[in-house]
C-alpha positions as CSV (number, residue, x, y, z in Angstrom):
1,X,-27.9,-255.1,-63.6
2,X,-28.5,-251.5,-62.6
3,X,-30.4,-249.2,-65.0
4,X,-27.2,-247.3,-65.7
5,X,-25.5,-250.5,-66.8
6,X,-28.1,-251.0,-69.5
7,X,-26.5,-248.0,-71.4
8,X,-22.9,-247.9,-72.5
9,X,-20.6,-245.4,-70.7
10,X,-19.8,-242.0,-72.2
11,X,-17.1,-242.0,-75.0
12,X,-13.6,-241.9,-73.7
13,X,-11.2,-239.2,-74.9
14,X,-7.7,-239.9,-76.1
15,X,-6.4,-237.9,-73.2
16,X,-8.2,-240.0,-70.7
17,X,-7.1,-243.2,-72.4
18,X,-3.5,-241.9,-72.4
19,X,-3.5,-241.5,-68.6
20,X,-5.1,-245.0,-68.2
21,X,-2.5,-246.7,-70.4
22,X,0.3,-244.9,-68.6
23,X,-1.0,-246.0,-65.2
24,X,-1.3,-249.5,-66.5
25,X,2.3,-249.5,-67.5
26,X,3.3,-248.9,-63.9
27,X,0.9,-251.3,-62.2
28,X,0.8,-254.2,-64.7
29,X,2.6,-256.8,-62.5
30,X,2.2,-260.5,-62.7
31,X,3.3,-261.5,-66.2
32,X,0.8,-261.9,-69.1
33,X,-1.8,-263.7,-67.0
34,X,-1.8,-261.0,-64.4
35,X,-1.9,-258.2,-66.9
36,X,-4.7,-259.7,-68.9
37,X,-6.6,-260.1,-65.6
38,X,-6.0,-256.5,-64.8
39,X,-7.3,-255.3,-68.2
40,X,-10.3,-257.6,-68.0
41,X,-11.2,-256.3,-64.6
42,X,-10.7,-252.6,-65.6
43,X,-11.9,-252.5,-69.2
44,X,-14.6,-255.2,-69.3
45,X,-16.0,-255.3,-65.7
46,X,-15.5,-251.8,-64.3
47,X,-15.1,-249.2,-67.0
48,X,-17.0,-251.2,-69.7
49,X,-14.9,-250.0,-72.6
50,X,-15.2,-253.3,-74.4
51,X,-17.5,-256.3,-74.0
52,X,-16.2,-259.7,-72.8
53,X,-16.9,-261.4,-76.1
54,X,-15.0,-258.8,-78.1
55,X,-12.2,-258.8,-75.4
56,X,-11.8,-262.6,-75.6
57,X,-11.9,-262.6,-79.4
58,X,-9.1,-260.0,-79.5
59,X,-7.2,-262.0,-76.9
60,X,-7.4,-265.2,-78.9
61,X,-6.0,-263.3,-82.0
62,X,-3.1,-262.0,-79.9
63,X,-2.4,-265.5,-78.6
64,X,-2.1,-266.6,-82.2
65,X,0.5,-263.9,-83.0
66,X,4.2,-264.1,-82.3
67,X,5.1,-261.7,-79.6
68,X,3.7,-260.6,-76.2
69,X,-0.1,-261.1,-76.1
70,X,-0.8,-258.7,-73.2
71,X,1.0,-255.9,-75.0
72,X,-0.8,-256.7,-78.2
73,X,-4.1,-256.9,-76.5
74,X,-3.6,-253.4,-75.0
75,X,-2.5,-252.1,-78.5
76,X,-5.6,-253.7,-80.0
77,X,-8.1,-252.1,-77.6
78,X,-6.3,-248.7,-77.9
79,X,-6.5,-249.0,-81.7
80,X,-10.2,-249.9,-81.6
81,X,-11.1,-247.0,-79.4
82,X,-8.8,-244.2,-80.8
83,X,-7.4,-245.3,-84.2
84,X,-3.7,-245.6,-85.0
85,X,-2.5,-243.2,-82.4
86,X,-4.6,-244.9,-79.7
87,X,-3.0,-248.2,-80.5
88,X,0.6,-246.8,-80.5
89,X,0.0,-244.9,-77.2
90,X,-1.4,-248.0,-75.5
91,X,1.3,-250.3,-76.7
92,X,4.3,-247.9,-76.0
93,X,3.1,-246.9,-72.6
94,X,2.5,-250.5,-71.7
95,X,6.2,-251.1,-72.2
96,X,8.1,-247.9,-71.5
97,X,8.0,-247.7,-67.7
98,X,9.2,-251.3,-67.3
99,X,12.0,-250.8,-69.9
100,X,13.6,-248.0,-67.9
101,X,13.1,-249.7,-64.6
102,X,14.5,-253.1,-65.8
103,X,17.6,-251.4,-67.2
104,X,18.2,-249.8,-63.8
105,X,17.8,-253.2,-62.0
106,X,20.0,-254.9,-64.5
107,X,22.8,-252.4,-63.9
108,X,22.4,-253.0,-60.1
109,X,22.5,-256.8,-60.7
110,X,25.6,-256.7,-62.9
111,X,27.5,-254.4,-60.5
112,X,26.4,-255.8,-57.2
113,X,25.0,-259.2,-58.1
114,X,27.7,-261.1,-56.2
115,X,27.2,-259.2,-53.0
116,X,25.8,-261.6,-50.5
117,X,22.7,-259.5,-49.9
118,X,21.7,-259.5,-53.6
119,X,22.7,-263.1,-54.2
120,X,20.7,-264.3,-51.2
121,X,17.6,-262.5,-52.4
122,X,17.9,-263.9,-55.9
123,X,18.4,-267.4,-54.4
124,X,15.0,-267.2,-52.9
125,X,13.3,-265.6,-55.8
126,X,14.3,-268.2,-58.4
127,X,12.0,-271.0,-57.1
128,X,9.2,-268.5,-56.7
129,X,9.6,-267.7,-60.4
130,X,9.2,-271.4,-61.2
131,X,6.0,-271.6,-59.1
132,X,4.7,-268.5,-60.9
133,X,5.2,-270.2,-64.3
134,X,3.4,-273.3,-63.1
135,X,0.5,-271.1,-61.7
136,X,0.4,-269.3,-65.1
137,X,-0.2,-272.6,-66.8
138,X,-2.9,-273.4,-64.3
139,X,-4.7,-270.1,-64.7
140,X,-4.6,-270.1,-68.5
141,X,-5.6,-273.7,-68.6
142,X,-8.6,-273.2,-66.3
143,X,-10.0,-270.6,-68.7
144,X,-9.0,-272.3,-72.0
145,X,-9.4,-276.0,-71.4
146,X,-13.1,-276.4,-71.1
147,X,-13.4,-280.0,-72.4
148,X,-11.5,-283.2,-73.0
149,X,-10.7,-282.3,-76.6
150,X,-8.9,-279.1,-75.6
151,X,-7.1,-281.0,-72.8
152,X,-5.9,-283.5,-75.3
153,X,-4.6,-280.8,-77.5
154,X,-2.7,-279.2,-74.6
155,X,-1.2,-282.6,-73.5
156,X,-0.1,-283.4,-77.1
157,X,1.6,-280.0,-77.3
158,X,3.5,-280.6,-74.1
159,X,4.7,-284.0,-75.2
160,X,5.6,-282.7,-78.7
161,X,7.8,-279.9,-77.3
162,X,9.2,-281.7,-74.2
163,X,9.9,-285.2,-75.6
164,X,10.3,-284.6,-79.3
165,X,11.6,-281.0,-79.3
166,X,9.1,-280.0,-82.0
167,X,9.5,-276.2,-82.8
168,X,6.7,-274.2,-81.4
169,X,5.5,-272.7,-84.8
170,X,4.7,-276.3,-86.0
171,X,2.8,-276.9,-82.8
172,X,0.7,-273.7,-83.4
173,X,0.1,-274.7,-87.0
174,X,-1.1,-278.2,-86.0
175,X,-3.3,-276.9,-83.2
176,X,-4.8,-274.3,-85.6
177,X,-5.6,-277.0,-88.2
178,X,-7.1,-279.3,-85.5
179,X,-9.2,-276.3,-84.3
180,X,-10.4,-275.5,-87.9
181,X,-11.4,-279.1,-88.5
182,X,-12.9,-279.4,-85.0
183,X,-15.0,-276.3,-85.5
184,X,-16.7,-278.0,-88.4
185,X,-16.9,-281.6,-86.9
186,X,-17.6,-280.7,-83.3
187,X,-18.3,-277.0,-83.1
188,X,-19.5,-277.1,-79.4
189,X,-16.0,-278.1,-78.4
190,X,-14.4,-275.0,-79.9
191,X,-16.8,-272.2,-79.1
192,X,-15.2,-269.1,-77.5
193,X,-16.7,-268.2,-74.1
194,X,-18.4,-265.0,-73.1
195,X,-21.6,-264.6,-75.2
196,X,-23.5,-261.4,-75.3
197,X,-26.2,-262.5,-72.9
198,X,-23.7,-263.6,-70.2
199,X,-21.5,-260.5,-70.6
200,X,-24.4,-258.1,-70.7
201,X,-26.1,-259.7,-67.7
202,X,-23.0,-259.5,-65.5
203,X,-21.2,-256.3,-66.6
204,X,-23.7,-254.2,-68.6
205,X,-23.5,-252.5,-72.0
206,X,-20.0,-251.6,-73.2
207,X,-18.7,-248.8,-75.4
208,X,-17.5,-251.5,-77.8
209,X,-20.3,-254.0,-77.3
210,X,-21.0,-257.4,-78.9
211,X,-23.2,-255.8,-81.5
212,X,-21.4,-252.5,-81.9
213,X,-20.7,-251.9,-85.6
214,X,-17.0,-252.0,-86.5
215,X,-15.7,-248.4,-86.8
216,X,-14.5,-247.1,-90.2
217,X,-10.8,-247.2,-89.3
218,X,-11.1,-250.8,-88.2
219,X,-12.6,-252.0,-91.5
220,X,-10.3,-253.7,-94.0
221,X,-8.9,-251.6,-96.8
222,X,-6.1,-252.4,-99.2
223,X,-4.5,-248.9,-99.1
224,X,-4.4,-249.0,-95.3
225,X,-2.9,-252.5,-95.2
226,X,-0.2,-251.6,-97.8
227,X,0.6,-248.3,-96.1
228,X,1.1,-249.8,-92.6
229,X,3.2,-252.7,-94.1
230,X,5.4,-250.3,-96.0
231,X,5.9,-248.0,-93.0
232,X,6.7,-251.0,-90.8
233,X,9.3,-252.3,-93.3
234,X,10.9,-248.9,-93.5
235,X,11.2,-248.6,-89.7
236,X,12.8,-252.0,-89.5
237,X,15.1,-251.7,-92.5
238,X,16.2,-248.2,-91.6
239,X,17.3,-249.2,-88.1
240,X,18.9,-252.4,-89.3
241,X,20.8,-250.5,-92.1
242,X,22.1,-248.0,-89.6
243,X,23.4,-250.7,-87.2
244,X,25.0,-252.5,-90.2
245,X,26.7,-249.3,-91.4
246,X,28.0,-248.4,-87.9
247,X,28.9,-251.8,-86.5
248,X,29.0,-254.3,-89.4
249,X,27.0,-257.4,-89.8
250,X,28.8,-259.3,-87.1
251,X,28.7,-256.4,-84.6
252,X,26.9,-257.2,-81.3
253,X,24.2,-254.6,-81.7
254,X,23.5,-255.7,-85.3
255,X,23.2,-259.3,-84.2
256,X,21.0,-258.3,-81.3
257,X,18.7,-256.5,-83.7
258,X,18.6,-259.5,-86.1
259,X,18.1,-262.1,-83.4
260,X,15.2,-260.3,-81.7
261,X,13.6,-259.7,-85.1
262,X,13.6,-263.5,-85.5
263,X,12.3,-263.9,-82.0
264,X,9.5,-261.5,-82.7
265,X,8.5,-263.2,-85.9
266,X,9.1,-266.9,-85.2
267,X,8.0,-267.4,-81.6
268,X,4.3,-267.8,-80.7
269,X,2.4,-267.9,-77.5
270,X,3.6,-264.9,-75.6
271,X,6.5,-264.5,-73.2
272,X,6.4,-267.9,-71.6
273,X,6.7,-269.6,-75.0
274,X,9.4,-267.3,-76.3
275,X,11.7,-267.7,-73.3
276,X,13.2,-271.1,-74.4
277,X,14.1,-269.6,-77.8
278,X,15.7,-266.5,-76.2
279,X,17.6,-268.8,-73.8
280,X,18.9,-270.9,-76.7
281,X,20.1,-267.8,-78.7
282,X,21.3,-265.6,-75.9
283,X,23.1,-268.3,-73.9
284,X,24.1,-271.1,-76.3
285,X,24.4,-269.4,-79.7
286,X,25.8,-265.9,-79.0
287,X,27.1,-266.2,-75.4
288,X,25.7,-262.9,-74.3
289,X,24.9,-264.3,-70.9
290,X,25.1,-267.5,-68.7
291,X,22.3,-269.9,-67.8
292,X,22.3,-268.5,-64.3
293,X,22.0,-264.9,-65.5
294,X,19.1,-265.9,-67.7
295,X,17.1,-267.3,-64.8
296,X,18.1,-264.3,-62.7
297,X,16.8,-262.1,-65.5
298,X,13.4,-263.8,-65.4
299,X,13.4,-263.1,-61.6
300,X,14.0,-259.4,-62.3
301,X,11.4,-259.4,-65.0
302,X,8.8,-260.9,-62.7
303,X,9.4,-258.1,-60.1
304,X,8.9,-255.2,-62.5
305,X,5.7,-254.0,-64.2
306,X,5.1,-254.5,-67.8
307,X,5.1,-257.6,-70.0
308,X,7.4,-260.5,-69.0
309,X,8.8,-260.4,-72.5
310,X,10.7,-257.3,-71.3
311,X,13.4,-259.9,-70.4
312,X,14.6,-259.1,-73.9
313,X,15.7,-255.7,-72.6
314,X,17.6,-257.5,-69.9
315,X,19.3,-259.9,-72.4
316,X,20.2,-257.1,-74.7
317,X,21.6,-255.0,-71.8
318,X,23.7,-257.9,-70.5
319,X,24.8,-258.7,-74.0
320,X,26.0,-255.2,-74.7
321,X,27.7,-255.0,-71.3
322,X,29.4,-258.4,-71.6
323,X,30.7,-257.8,-75.2
324,X,32.0,-254.3,-74.2
325,X,30.8,-252.9,-77.5
326,X,32.0,-249.4,-76.6
327,X,35.3,-250.4,-75.0
328,X,36.5,-251.5,-71.5
329,X,36.7,-248.2,-69.7
330,X,34.5,-247.5,-66.6
331,X,31.6,-245.7,-68.2
332,X,31.4,-247.6,-71.5
333,X,29.7,-250.8,-70.1
334,X,26.7,-248.8,-68.9
335,X,26.3,-247.1,-72.3
336,X,26.8,-250.5,-74.0
337,X,24.1,-252.1,-71.8
338,X,21.6,-249.3,-72.5
339,X,22.3,-249.5,-76.2
340,X,21.9,-253.3,-76.2
341,X,18.7,-253.2,-74.2
342,X,17.1,-250.4,-76.4
343,X,18.0,-252.3,-79.6
344,X,16.5,-255.6,-78.3
345,X,13.3,-253.8,-77.1
346,X,12.8,-252.0,-80.4
347,X,13.2,-255.0,-82.7
348,X,11.1,-257.2,-80.4
349,X,8.1,-254.9,-80.1
350,X,8.0,-253.2,-83.6
351,X,6.4,-256.3,-85.3
352,X,3.9,-256.7,-82.4
353,X,2.5,-253.3,-83.0
354,X,2.4,-253.8,-86.8
355,X,0.6,-257.1,-86.5
356,X,-2.3,-255.3,-84.7
357,X,-2.5,-252.3,-87.1
358,X,-2.3,-254.6,-90.1
359,X,-4.3,-257.6,-89.0
360,X,-6.8,-256.0,-86.7
361,X,-9.3,-255.2,-89.5
362,X,-9.3,-258.8,-90.5
363,X,-10.0,-259.9,-87.0
364,X,-12.8,-257.4,-86.5
365,X,-14.5,-258.9,-89.6
366,X,-14.6,-262.3,-88.0
367,X,-15.5,-261.8,-84.3
368,X,-18.8,-263.7,-84.7
369,X,-17.6,-266.4,-87.1
370,X,-16.8,-269.8,-85.6
371,X,-14.7,-271.0,-88.6
372,X,-12.2,-268.2,-87.6
373,X,-12.5,-268.5,-83.8
374,X,-12.2,-272.3,-83.6
375,X,-8.5,-272.4,-84.8
376,X,-7.7,-269.7,-82.2
377,X,-9.3,-271.8,-79.5
378,X,-7.2,-274.8,-80.5
379,X,-4.0,-272.7,-80.4
380,X,-4.8,-271.3,-77.0
381,X,-5.1,-274.9,-75.7
382,X,-1.7,-275.8,-77.2
383,X,-0.1,-272.8,-75.5
384,X,-1.0,-274.2,-72.1
385,X,1.1,-277.3,-72.8
386,X,4.0,-275.1,-74.0
387,X,3.9,-273.0,-70.8
388,X,4.0,-276.2,-68.7
389,X,7.1,-277.3,-70.6
390,X,8.7,-274.0,-69.7
391,X,7.9,-274.6,-66.0
392,X,9.7,-278.0,-66.2
393,X,12.6,-276.2,-67.9
394,X,13.0,-273.7,-65.0
395,X,12.4,-276.3,-62.3
396,X,15.3,-278.4,-63.7
397,X,17.7,-275.5,-63.6
398,X,16.6,-274.3,-60.2
399,X,16.4,-277.6,-58.4
400,X,19.4,-279.2,-60.0
401,X,21.7,-276.2,-60.9
402,X,24.6,-278.5,-61.6
403,X,22.5,-280.9,-63.6
404,X,20.9,-284.2,-62.5
405,X,24.3,-285.5,-61.5
406,X,24.7,-282.7,-58.9
407,X,23.0,-282.1,-55.6
408,X,19.2,-281.4,-55.2
409,X,18.2,-278.0,-53.9
410,X,15.8,-279.0,-51.1
411,X,15.5,-275.4,-49.8
412,X,14.5,-274.2,-53.3
413,X,12.0,-277.0,-53.6
414,X,10.4,-276.0,-50.3
415,X,10.3,-272.3,-51.3
416,X,8.8,-273.2,-54.7
417,X,6.0,-275.4,-53.1
418,X,5.2,-272.7,-50.6
419,X,5.1,-270.0,-53.3
420,X,2.6,-272.1,-55.4
421,X,0.4,-272.8,-52.3
422,X,0.4,-269.1,-51.6
423,X,-0.7,-268.3,-55.1
424,X,-3.2,-271.1,-55.6
425,X,-4.7,-271.6,-52.2
426,X,-4.5,-268.2,-50.6
427,X,-4.7,-266.1,-53.8
428,X,-1.6,-264.1,-52.8
429,X,-0.3,-261.5,-55.2
430,X,2.8,-262.2,-57.2
431,X,4.8,-259.3,-55.8
432,X,4.2,-260.2,-52.1
433,X,5.1,-263.8,-52.9
434,X,8.4,-262.8,-54.6
435,X,9.3,-260.4,-51.8
436,X,8.6,-263.1,-49.2
437,X,10.7,-265.7,-51.1
438,X,13.5,-263.2,-51.5
439,X,13.6,-262.5,-47.8
440,X,13.5,-266.3,-47.1
441,X,16.4,-266.8,-49.5
442,X,18.4,-264.0,-47.8
443,X,17.8,-265.4,-44.3
444,X,18.7,-268.9,-45.4
445,X,22.0,-267.8,-47.1
446,X,23.1,-265.8,-44.1
447,X,22.3,-268.7,-41.7
448,X,24.5,-271.1,-43.7
């Protein structure tokens, strides 16, 4: 470690942080695992804004929460450094670029999706998406599953959700209880990685270091908790009341708002865990989109920056477009899609920001306490099993698009295997892999 690394960097201004979070919103490809890796490399290793131990503790808390963990982690770090406005800026800028870009791509998909050029590209991208989800399970698992106990928790979570259809909140609760008990019975099995010695030896002192006192705004206070809770409820209730007054309870926009409120509150483990719930509601319950459109939406989401949970923007856009909420004339579908996408995004991310602003002080009070970190370690292990279940879900729909009674897609299988080898063996980036698979799909469809 160089002498300069023994001292923390100079304090970062809100303006400097603003430009960093904006840049991150445009370059944060690769889903939650890629985005967390980018933030770790930037904020822990290079810029040293936060130590690895504090970074991992915040990440484990975000994994516990319903909603997108990468977005919440950015919000948490922004809040720690620059109070409430820092958290809001980090969280919003992490999402905003991808929302506009995904709306534009969704419009192109809906208007030109059946054109052979676009259809061929999507045909190649779908198996790549399946490989990416499998690789995500591997990457998270390689960090989180450090011993046989955590492997067992992950395997049990996979069996529970795959074979017995146990709702994910129950899996989280069970994993948290096992972690809490395990932290007392076998604490060495549930210790979070990244101690001060290791982090300091490798990266140097950070602005928010292992032993940095918690800033005043991050300390628990009842007035602050009550104030943020009341403000959050007002923002939610005000928007929902307006939708109800304009469209009625059964209106598509009102139902989009209500459904994605439940998705934000009832689904845990980040984007990969929430997707089956969104599929069930968007495809089977409300009929906003088809199964094929859902998989295509994930492909679009993987090719844009920002959190993968931005697929909710896609689902809302397609739902508004499909239901023709503003009428059937030429321009109305675009306006309906934009409205549906905006409503879905608002109601999905509002709770995520509030969870950080309300719960952050409680987390900061526990970053060195095993009885609080052990349950989070258990939950992280369970999430790996749930992500693997999602990979099986996508593989089924990609390789047997007409069900097991239909034909097997050998080309898709070969593309998926090649994509995984490129990611795992050759450390290829997600965007090059998706582009290559898209070109392969295009060539294959034109040769048929």
